[in-house]
LOMARDREN-995220 format. One record per residue (C-alpha): x, y, z; residue in three letters. Coordinates in pm, 1 decimal. Layout:
<recs>
@u=X | v=Y | w=Z | residu=ala
...
</recs>
This chain:
<recs>
@u=-7866.3 | v=6943.5 | w=-9152.3 | residu=unk
@u=-8033.9 | v=6812.5 | w=-8851.5 | residu=unk
@u=-7980.8 | v=6447.8 | w=-8773.7 | residu=unk
@u=-8234.4 | v=6223.5 | w=-8589.9 | residu=unk
@u=-8108.3 | v=6002.2 | w=-8309.2 | residu=unk
@u=-8145.0 | v=5695.5 | w=-8548.7 | residu=unk
@u=-7880.8 | v=5863.7 | w=-8795.0 | residu=unk
@u=-7655.4 | v=5967.6 | w=-8505.7 | residu=unk
@u=-7382.3 | v=5751.4 | w=-8349.1 | residu=unk
@u=-7144.5 | v=5862.5 | w=-8067.6 | residu=unk
@u=-6801.1 | v=5725.8 | w=-7995.3 | residu=unk
@u=-6652.0 | v=5821.0 | w=-7664.7 | residu=unk
@u=-6268.9 | v=5748.8 | w=-7594.0 | residu=unk
@u=-6014.9 | v=5876.9 | w=-7856.4 | residu=unk
@u=-5731.9 | v=5704.2 | w=-7718.3 | residu=unk
@u=-5455.0 | v=5497.8 | w=-7884.2 | residu=unk
@u=-5712.7 | v=5229.6 | w=-7990.3 | residu=unk
@u=-6025.6 | v=5454.0 | w=-7982.6 | residu=unk
@u=-5902.9 | v=5713.1 | w=-8225.4 | residu=unk
@u=-5823.7 | v=5488.9 | w=-8518.0 | residu=unk
@u=-6145.5 | v=5275.8 | w=-8457.6 | residu=unk
@u=-6349.8 | v=5618.9 | w=-8454.8 | residu=unk
@u=-6184.0 | v=5729.7 | w=-8776.1 | residu=unk
@u=-6262.6 | v=5392.9 | w=-8964.1 | residu=unk
@u=-6621.5 | v=5398.6 | w=-8817.3 | residu=unk
@u=-6665.9 | v=5754.2 | w=-8959.2 | residu=unk
@u=-6526.0 | v=5637.9 | w=-9297.9 | residu=unk
@u=-6759.9 | v=5351.4 | w=-9309.0 | residu=unk
@u=-7086.4 | v=5491.0 | w=-9191.1 | residu=unk
@u=-7166.8 | v=5728.4 | w=-9509.1 | residu=unk
@u=-7219.9 | v=6086.9 | w=-9519.0 | residu=unk
@u=-7585.8 | v=6086.3 | w=-9418.9 | residu=unk
@u=-7486.3 | v=5975.6 | w=-9066.5 | residu=unk
@u=-7374.1 | v=6213.5 | w=-8793.8 | residu=unk
@u=-7081.0 | v=6100.9 | w=-8573.7 | residu=unk
@u=-7053.4 | v=6256.1 | w=-8206.3 | residu=unk
@u=-6723.5 | v=6219.7 | w=-8048.8 | residu=unk
@u=-6617.3 | v=6298.5 | w=-7690.0 | residu=unk
@u=-6294.8 | v=6266.4 | w=-7496.1 | residu=unk
@u=-6113.3 | v=6430.6 | w=-7219.6 | residu=unk
@u=-5830.7 | v=6514.4 | w=-7440.5 | residu=unk
@u=-5931.9 | v=6834.6 | w=-7639.0 | residu=unk
@u=-5616.0 | v=6803.0 | w=-7860.8 | residu=unk
@u=-5730.5 | v=6467.5 | w=-7993.9 | residu=unk
@u=-6093.6 | v=6605.5 | w=-8037.3 | residu=unk
@u=-5955.6 | v=6885.6 | w=-8253.9 | residu=unk
@u=-5707.6 | v=6668.6 | w=-8460.2 | residu=unk
@u=-5997.1 | v=6411.5 | w=-8528.7 | residu=unk
@u=-6217.2 | v=6682.5 | w=-8673.4 | residu=unk
@u=-5954.4 | v=6816.2 | w=-8890.6 | residu=unk
@u=-5854.0 | v=6480.6 | w=-9023.4 | residu=unk
@u=-6207.5 | v=6381.0 | w=-9084.2 | residu=unk
@u=-6291.6 | v=6709.9 | w=-9255.5 | residu=unk
@u=-5987.8 | v=6673.2 | w=-9491.8 | residu=unk
@u=-6097.1 | v=6329.1 | w=-9594.7 | residu=unk
@u=-6438.9 | v=6425.3 | w=-9656.6 | residu=unk
@u=-6594.9 | v=6141.7 | w=-9481.2 | residu=unk
@u=-6893.6 | v=6306.3 | w=-9332.7 | residu=unk
@u=-7018.5 | v=6520.7 | w=-9039.9 | residu=unk
@u=-6848.1 | v=6511.2 | w=-8675.4 | residu=unk
@u=-6948.4 | v=6707.5 | w=-8384.4 | residu=unk
@u=-6810.4 | v=6728.5 | w=-8038.2 | residu=unk
@u=-7016.7 | v=6677.5 | w=-7738.3 | residu=unk
@u=-6898.5 | v=6799.3 | w=-7376.5 | residu=unk
@u=-6988.7 | v=6458.2 | w=-7195.7 | residu=unk
@u=-7158.8 | v=6126.4 | w=-7242.4 | residu=unk
@u=-7486.2 | v=6274.2 | w=-7108.6 | residu=unk
@u=-7512.9 | v=6465.6 | w=-7419.0 | residu=unk
@u=-7395.2 | v=6174.3 | w=-7640.4 | residu=unk
@u=-7652.7 | v=5948.7 | w=-7497.3 | residu=unk
@u=-7922.7 | v=6198.1 | w=-7535.1 | residu=unk
@u=-7854.2 | v=6281.1 | w=-7903.3 | residu=unk
@u=-7758.0 | v=5934.2 | w=-8046.3 | residu=unk
@u=-7937.0 | v=5603.1 | w=-8065.5 | residu=unk
@u=-7596.0 | v=5411.1 | w=-8053.7 | residu=unk
@u=-7324.7 | v=5494.2 | w=-7819.7 | residu=unk
@u=-6981.2 | v=5313.8 | w=-7841.3 | residu=unk
@u=-6725.9 | v=5350.6 | w=-7582.1 | residu=unk
@u=-6353.8 | v=5267.8 | w=-7587.6 | residu=unk
@u=-6253.9 | v=5320.8 | w=-7233.7 | residu=unk
@u=-5904.1 | v=5251.0 | w=-7055.8 | residu=unk
@u=-6031.6 | v=5092.7 | w=-6702.2 | residu=unk
@u=-6312.6 | v=5028.1 | w=-6465.3 | residu=unk
@u=-6317.9 | v=5361.8 | w=-6304.8 | residu=unk
@u=-6364.2 | v=5540.6 | w=-6626.5 | residu=unk
@u=-6620.3 | v=5301.3 | w=-6749.0 | residu=unk
@u=-6810.5 | v=5368.3 | w=-6420.2 | residu=unk
@u=-6792.5 | v=5728.0 | w=-6446.8 | residu=unk
@u=-6893.4 | v=5750.6 | w=-6829.3 | residu=unk
@u=-7178.3 | v=5521.1 | w=-6778.9 | residu=unk
@u=-7322.8 | v=5559.6 | w=-6433.0 | residu=unk
@u=-7241.8 | v=5937.8 | w=-6319.0 | residu=unk
@u=-7581.2 | v=6085.3 | w=-6219.4 | residu=unk
@u=-7509.2 | v=6400.1 | w=-6376.8 | residu=unk
@u=-7260.3 | v=6342.7 | w=-6694.3 | residu=unk
@u=-7305.8 | v=5972.9 | w=-6752.7 | residu=unk
@u=-7448.8 | v=5753.0 | w=-7041.3 | residu=unk
@u=-7739.1 | v=5607.1 | w=-6845.4 | residu=unk
@u=-7865.9 | v=5946.3 | w=-6717.9 | residu=unk
@u=-7850.5 | v=6108.0 | w=-7082.7 | residu=unk
@u=-8022.3 | v=5800.8 | w=-7236.4 | residu=unk
@u=-8318.9 | v=5818.8 | w=-6993.0 | residu=unk
@u=-8352.1 | v=6191.6 | w=-6994.8 | residu=unk
@u=-8609.1 | v=6231.0 | w=-7244.3 | residu=unk
@u=-9012.1 | v=6228.2 | w=-7143.5 | residu=unk
@u=-9041.2 | v=5933.1 | w=-7394.8 | residu=unk
@u=-8711.2 | v=5750.6 | w=-7413.2 | residu=unk
@u=-8609.8 | v=5602.2 | w=-7733.1 | residu=unk
@u=-8426.7 | v=5265.1 | w=-7792.2 | residu=unk
@u=-8060.2 | v=5298.4 | w=-7772.9 | residu=unk
@u=-7767.5 | v=5047.9 | w=-7815.4 | residu=unk
@u=-7477.8 | v=5091.2 | w=-7556.8 | residu=unk
@u=-7134.1 | v=4917.4 | w=-7638.4 | residu=unk
@u=-6823.1 | v=4898.0 | w=-7456.0 | residu=unk
@u=-6514.0 | v=4777.6 | w=-7654.0 | residu=unk
@u=-6227.5 | v=4802.8 | w=-7385.4 | residu=unk
@u=-6094.9 | v=4532.3 | w=-7190.6 | residu=unk
@u=-6251.4 | v=4595.9 | w=-6846.5 | residu=unk
@u=-6278.6 | v=4397.5 | w=-6545.7 | residu=unk
@u=-6569.4 | v=4151.8 | w=-6552.4 | residu=unk
@u=-6741.3 | v=4246.5 | w=-6230.0 | residu=unk
@u=-6748.1 | v=4613.4 | w=-6380.9 | residu=unk
@u=-6906.7 | v=4500.2 | w=-6695.9 | residu=unk
@u=-7158.6 | v=4304.9 | w=-6487.2 | residu=unk
@u=-7254.3 | v=4604.7 | w=-6259.2 | residu=unk
@u=-7297.9 | v=4823.8 | w=-6573.3 | residu=unk
@u=-7499.0 | v=4573.7 | w=-6728.3 | residu=unk
@u=-7708.8 | v=4549.1 | w=-6434.1 | residu=unk
@u=-7762.7 | v=4915.0 | w=-6401.0 | residu=unk
@u=-7857.2 | v=4955.0 | w=-6776.7 | residu=unk
@u=-8092.5 | v=4647.1 | w=-6796.5 | residu=unk
@u=-8329.4 | v=4747.2 | w=-6517.2 | residu=unk
@u=-8707.6 | v=4697.3 | w=-6542.2 | residu=unk
@u=-8752.4 | v=5077.0 | w=-6576.5 | residu=unk
@u=-8504.3 | v=5104.1 | w=-6888.3 | residu=unk
@u=-8655.8 | v=4812.8 | w=-7135.1 | residu=unk
@u=-8547.9 | v=5059.8 | w=-7427.2 | residu=unk
@u=-8187.3 | v=5018.7 | w=-7345.2 | residu=unk
@u=-7941.4 | v=4730.2 | w=-7452.8 | residu=unk
@u=-7596.5 | v=4702.4 | w=-7318.1 | residu=unk
@u=-7318.7 | v=4477.0 | w=-7482.1 | residu=unk
@u=-6960.3 | v=4421.3 | w=-7425.1 | residu=unk
@u=-6754.1 | v=4377.6 | w=-7724.1 | residu=unk
@u=-6379.9 | v=4383.6 | w=-7634.9 | residu=unk
@u=-6119.7 | v=4393.5 | w=-7909.6 | residu=unk
@u=-5807.7 | v=4217.1 | w=-8008.6 | residu=unk
@u=-5559.0 | v=4316.5 | w=-8261.0 | residu=unk
@u=-5368.0 | v=4626.9 | w=-8099.4 | residu=unk
@u=-5294.6 | v=4951.9 | w=-8246.0 | residu=unk
@u=-5197.9 | v=4812.1 | w=-8583.3 | residu=unk
@u=-5523.4 | v=4623.3 | w=-8620.3 | residu=unk
@u=-5728.6 | v=4940.5 | w=-8510.0 | residu=unk
@u=-5554.3 | v=5135.9 | w=-8775.3 | residu=unk
@u=-5599.0 | v=4871.0 | w=-9048.4 | residu=unk
@u=-5965.6 | v=4810.9 | w=-8942.8 | residu=unk
@u=-5874.7 | v=4435.6 | w=-8905.6 | residu=unk
@u=-5979.0 | v=4428.0 | w=-8527.7 | residu=unk
@u=-6134.8 | v=4093.5 | w=-8386.8 | residu=unk
@u=-6441.7 | v=4180.2 | w=-8167.4 | residu=unk
@u=-6571.8 | v=3939.4 | w=-7900.4 | residu=unk
@u=-6928.6 | v=4017.8 | w=-7820.4 | residu=unk
@u=-7146.6 | v=3962.2 | w=-7513.2 | residu=unk
@u=-7517.7 | v=4017.3 | w=-7596.3 | residu=unk
@u=-7798.8 | v=3887.7 | w=-7376.7 | residu=unk
@u=-8042.8 | v=3907.2 | w=-7684.7 | residu=unk
@u=-7897.9 | v=3741.9 | w=-8000.1 | residu=unk
@u=-8131.5 | v=3959.7 | w=-8210.3 | residu=unk
@u=-7908.0 | v=4249.7 | w=-8127.4 | residu=unk
@u=-7615.2 | v=4088.2 | w=-8298.3 | residu=unk
@u=-7674.8 | v=4178.3 | w=-8671.0 | residu=unk
@u=-7685.7 | v=4549.9 | w=-8580.3 | residu=unk
@u=-7369.3 | v=4526.9 | w=-8350.1 | residu=unk
@u=-7184.4 | v=4341.2 | w=-8642.5 | residu=unk
@u=-7286.6 | v=4594.8 | w=-8882.2 | residu=unk
@u=-7122.4 | v=4860.8 | w=-8693.1 | residu=unk
@u=-6816.3 | v=4675.6 | w=-8576.5 | residu=unk
@u=-6743.7 | v=4567.6 | w=-8950.2 | residu=unk
@u=-6649.6 | v=4918.2 | w=-9013.5 | residu=unk
@u=-6359.8 | v=4866.9 | w=-8764.3 | residu=unk
@u=-6283.4 | v=4509.1 | w=-8779.7 | residu=unk
@u=-6294.4 | v=4192.9 | w=-8999.5 | residu=unk
@u=-6642.4 | v=4071.1 | w=-9053.7 | residu=unk
@u=-6514.6 | v=3724.3 | w=-9028.2 | residu=unk
@u=-6359.7 | v=3799.7 | w=-8698.6 | residu=unk
@u=-6667.2 | v=3932.0 | w=-8521.2 | residu=unk
@u=-6801.3 | v=3673.0 | w=-8272.3 | residu=unk
@u=-7115.8 | v=3632.7 | w=-8070.7 | residu=unk
@u=-6982.0 | v=3479.4 | w=-7766.8 | residu=unk
@u=-7269.8 | v=3451.7 | w=-7529.6 | residu=unk
@u=-7467.3 | v=3682.6 | w=-7308.5 | residu=unk
@u=-7326.0 | v=4016.3 | w=-7159.7 | residu=unk
@u=-6992.6 | v=3948.1 | w=-7020.3 | residu=unk
@u=-6908.2 | v=3665.2 | w=-7214.0 | residu=unk
@u=-6722.4 | v=3878.6 | w=-7472.6 | residu=unk
@u=-6513.1 | v=4030.0 | w=-7178.1 | residu=unk
@u=-6447.9 | v=3666.9 | w=-7053.8 | residu=unk
@u=-6322.7 | v=3549.0 | w=-7406.0 | residu=unk
@u=-6096.3 | v=3866.9 | w=-7443.9 | residu=unk
@u=-5946.7 | v=3820.8 | w=-7084.9 | residu=unk
@u=-5876.0 | v=3447.9 | w=-7152.9 | residu=unk
@u=-5723.5 | v=3530.2 | w=-7489.7 | residu=unk
@u=-5510.7 | v=3799.3 | w=-7345.2 | residu=unk
@u=-5378.8 | v=3569.8 | w=-7062.6 | residu=unk
@u=-5266.5 | v=3331.9 | w=-7318.5 | residu=unk
@u=-5103.8 | v=3601.7 | w=-7531.4 | residu=unk
@u=-4921.5 | v=3728.3 | w=-7245.7 | residu=unk
@u=-4777.4 | v=3405.1 | w=-7152.7 | residu=unk
@u=-4681.1 | v=3316.1 | w=-7515.2 | residu=unk
@u=-4497.3 | v=3669.3 | w=-7541.7 | residu=unk
@u=-4269.7 | v=3536.8 | w=-7278.7 | residu=unk
@u=-4231.5 | v=3195.3 | w=-7382.9 | residu=unk
@u=-4166.3 | v=3289.3 | w=-7753.1 | residu=unk
@u=-3902.2 | v=3550.2 | w=-7632.3 | residu=unk
@u=-3730.4 | v=3286.8 | w=-7430.3 | residu=unk
@u=-3720.7 | v=3034.9 | w=-7705.9 | residu=unk
@u=-3594.2 | v=3275.5 | w=-7936.0 | residu=unk
@u=-3331.5 | v=3415.5 | w=-7694.4 | residu=unk
@u=-3197.0 | v=3080.6 | w=-7647.0 | residu=unk
@u=-3153.3 | v=3048.4 | w=-8030.6 | residu=unk
@u=-2987.9 | v=3382.5 | w=-8052.9 | residu=unk
@u=-2754.1 | v=3305.9 | w=-7762.0 | residu=unk
@u=-2659.9 | v=2976.5 | w=-7940.0 | residu=unk
@u=-2576.8 | v=3168.9 | w=-8254.9 | residu=unk
@u=-2849.8 | v=3059.2 | w=-8455.6 | residu=unk
@u=-3018.7 | v=3279.9 | w=-8740.6 | residu=unk
@u=-3333.3 | v=3414.0 | w=-8571.8 | residu=unk
@u=-3510.7 | v=3458.3 | w=-8907.0 | residu=unk
@u=-3430.8 | v=3101.3 | w=-9002.5 | residu=unk
@u=-3531.3 | v=2971.2 | w=-8668.3 | residu=unk
@u=-3872.2 | v=3181.3 | w=-8672.5 | residu=unk
@u=-3930.9 | v=3012.0 | w=-9025.2 | residu=unk
@u=-3891.2 | v=2674.8 | w=-8886.0 | residu=unk
@u=-4104.4 | v=2751.4 | w=-8573.9 | residu=unk
@u=-4377.5 | v=2875.2 | w=-8783.7 | residu=unk
@u=-4371.4 | v=2557.4 | w=-8979.2 | residu=unk
@u=-4374.1 | v=2347.6 | w=-8683.8 | residu=unk
@u=-4558.4 | v=2288.7 | w=-8351.1 | residu=unk
@u=-4404.6 | v=2599.5 | w=-8167.0 | residu=unk
@u=-4583.2 | v=2849.0 | w=-8404.8 | residu=unk
@u=-4789.0 | v=3108.0 | w=-8237.9 | residu=unk
@u=-4933.7 | v=3460.3 | w=-8290.8 | residu=unk
@u=-4615.2 | v=3606.7 | w=-8133.4 | residu=unk
@u=-4378.4 | v=3426.4 | w=-8345.2 | residu=unk
@u=-4569.8 | v=3480.3 | w=-8678.0 | residu=unk
@u=-4740.4 | v=3812.9 | w=-8637.6 | residu=unk
@u=-4534.9 | v=4020.6 | w=-8387.0 | residu=unk
@u=-4174.3 | v=3868.0 | w=-8365.3 | residu=unk
@u=-3997.1 | v=3995.6 | w=-8049.0 | residu=unk
@u=-3643.5 | v=3987.0 | w=-8224.6 | residu=unk
@u=-3552.2 | v=4313.9 | w=-8411.3 | residu=unk
@u=-3516.6 | v=4269.6 | w=-8769.3 | residu=unk
@u=-3696.2 | v=3942.3 | w=-8818.4 | residu=unk
@u=-4012.8 | v=4105.3 | w=-8931.4 | residu=unk
@u=-4087.4 | v=4435.5 | w=-9078.4 | residu=unk
@u=-4348.7 | v=4675.7 | w=-8949.9 | residu=unk
@u=-4374.0 | v=4507.0 | w=-8598.2 | residu=unk
@u=-4292.7 | v=4708.4 | w=-8268.3 | residu=unk
@u=-3965.4 | v=4501.2 | w=-8236.6 | residu=unk
@u=-3830.9 | v=4650.4 | w=-8547.8 | residu=unk
@u=-3883.2 | v=4995.1 | w=-8440.9 | residu=unk
@u=-3768.3 | v=5012.8 | w=-8092.1 | residu=unk
@u=-4063.7 | v=4821.6 | w=-7950.4 | residu=unk
@u=-4282.8 | v=5131.5 | w=-7995.0 | residu=unk
@u=-4643.7 | v=5161.0 | w=-8085.2 | residu=unk
@u=-4743.5 | v=4816.6 | w=-7970.5 | residu=unk
@u=-4936.8 | v=4671.7 | w=-7661.9 | residu=unk
@u=-4754.0 | v=4818.2 | w=-7363.9 | residu=unk
@u=-4598.8 | v=4586.6 | w=-7134.5 | residu=unk
@u=-4797.0 | v=4758.2 | w=-6837.6 | residu=unk
@u=-5118.0 | v=4682.7 | w=-7015.2 | residu=unk
@u=-5002.4 | v=4317.6 | w=-7075.3 | residu=unk
@u=-4938.5 | v=4276.7 | w=-6712.2 | residu=unk
@u=-5276.7 | v=4439.6 | w=-6627.5 | residu=unk
@u=-5479.0 | v=4195.9 | w=-6850.3 | residu=unk
@u=-5263.7 | v=3880.5 | w=-6728.6 | residu=unk
@u=-5372.8 | v=3988.0 | w=-6378.0 | residu=unk
@u=-5740.2 | v=3997.1 | w=-6493.5 | residu=unk
@u=-5701.8 | v=3647.9 | w=-6624.1 | residu=unk
@u=-5563.4 | v=3540.4 | w=-6286.0 | residu=unk
@u=-5870.7 | v=3686.5 | w=-6111.6 | residu=unk
@u=-6105.4 | v=3523.6 | w=-6351.8 | residu=unk
@u=-5929.0 | v=3194.4 | w=-6301.8 | residu=unk
@u=-5966.6 | v=3233.7 | w=-5923.5 | residu=unk
@u=-6327.1 | v=3322.0 | w=-5930.9 | residu=unk
@u=-6418.2 | v=3022.3 | w=-6130.4 | residu=unk
@u=-6185.9 | v=2773.2 | w=-5939.4 | residu=unk
@u=-5940.2 | v=2705.6 | w=-6227.3 | residu=unk
@u=-5592.7 | v=2627.7 | w=-6139.6 | residu=unk
@u=-5299.5 | v=2805.7 | w=-6302.6 | residu=unk
@u=-4918.9 | v=2763.0 | w=-6304.9 | residu=unk
@u=-4777.0 | v=2997.0 | w=-6549.7 | residu=unk
@u=-4931.3 | v=3330.6 | w=-6458.5 | residu=unk
@u=-4715.0 | v=3390.1 | w=-6173.4 | residu=unk
@u=-4384.6 | v=3356.9 | w=-6312.7 | residu=unk
@u=-4489.0 | v=3561.8 | w=-6614.8 | residu=unk
@u=-4620.9 | v=3837.1 | w=-6413.6 | residu=unk
@u=-4299.0 | v=3842.4 | w=-6211.1 | residu=unk
@u=-4103.4 | v=3857.6 | w=-6542.0 | residu=unk
@u=-4309.0 | v=4164.0 | w=-6670.4 | residu=unk
@u=-4287.3 | v=4335.4 | w=-6344.5 | residu=unk
@u=-3903.8 | v=4297.1 | w=-6337.6 | residu=unk
@u=-3882.6 | v=4414.5 | w=-6701.2 | residu=unk
@u=-4124.2 | v=4715.8 | w=-6676.5 | residu=unk
@u=-3924.4 | v=4832.9 | w=-6347.1 | residu=unk
@u=-3630.4 | v=4909.1 | w=-6572.9 | residu=unk
@u=-3634.3 | v=5239.8 | w=-6751.2 | residu=unk
@u=-3491.7 | v=5074.7 | w=-7054.8 | residu=unk
@u=-3806.4 | v=4859.7 | w=-7106.1 | residu=unk
@u=-4070.7 | v=5054.2 | w=-6930.8 | residu=unk
@u=-4361.8 | v=5180.4 | w=-7165.9 | residu=unk
@u=-4242.4 | v=4964.8 | w=-7446.2 | residu=unk
@u=-4446.4 | v=4692.6 | w=-7635.2 | residu=unk
@u=-4477.5 | v=4376.1 | w=-7423.2 | residu=unk
@u=-4252.9 | v=4184.5 | w=-7655.2 | residu=unk
@u=-3967.9 | v=4386.0 | w=-7518.4 | residu=unk
@u=-3931.4 | v=4102.0 | w=-7267.3 | residu=unk
@u=-3716.9 | v=3957.8 | w=-7540.0 | residu=unk
@u=-3468.7 | v=4235.0 | w=-7506.5 | residu=unk
@u=-3488.4 | v=4223.2 | w=-7127.0 | residu=unk
@u=-3404.5 | v=3848.9 | w=-7151.9 | residu=unk
@u=-3121.7 | v=3898.2 | w=-7419.5 | residu=unk
@u=-2961.7 | v=4177.2 | w=-7202.6 | residu=unk
@u=-2994.4 | v=3986.8 | w=-6866.5 | residu=unk
@u=-2751.4 | v=3747.8 | w=-6743.8 | residu=unk
@u=-2841.8 | v=3373.5 | w=-6715.0 | residu=unk
@u=-3011.7 | v=3266.7 | w=-6395.2 | residu=unk
@u=-3167.3 | v=3603.4 | w=-6302.1 | residu=unk
</recs>
């Protein structure tokens, strides 16, 4: 069966987050739609095709690069790890999305959407390249996600969308609803606003990860029951997402990274990265900060130790618990 660009969607980036996001997208699209996938990891592509075929969700095809994805699809969703990858995937003159989207003699309208947490200046530069006077048929939106690997697998992610034309949002939301909760998909403002919202959210999440870990470690060192302490905190003014949804103390909550050796969550290295992004955003807008420096220092010390390196960011609790007072 031949699919038109209007019935074809491409997903680029099958990493820890992108893989389950693309699977949920494929499951929700309907069998009449074609999903194109692209990634540098050939094993991930093969595994994805096999799993989708076994589930019977609909057709999937592998494309060799983002040029071919943009050439064949009307919508291209990317979930990329960093700024260098975004610039390469979108702007490479030979293999990039922009080149592919403008390769036809009569270019058709296309929606381009980046869902990773990327530096704000990179998002701005890609948006500027895409939204040029010569490419009125192209629309670029940033739609970074919150919810981590567990949210990606459960299709409960929150999306923070930046779209310069509000009329684009209904289509964007209809696509993202396959990967997240419809009530958790927000139009935050023009392109770049979604990224700013996400960076600020991550800034707060990183700091509360350390703050909650410190508080609970005080309780554990004092001989208190961490489950009861968590229950009291969550019914009181200290409640936060870390204490209620991803408690850092092993055994307090089931199914969270701390209860499986701090594996399968938001790696501490990534948490440190997004905290730095928040610090840079604050500096760029002239906002004074106090807590980012000490928090980043704690993360850097923890992830420099082989016992905690590569683990979920809430491993800072274990680092605190196993460290001597005054360190």
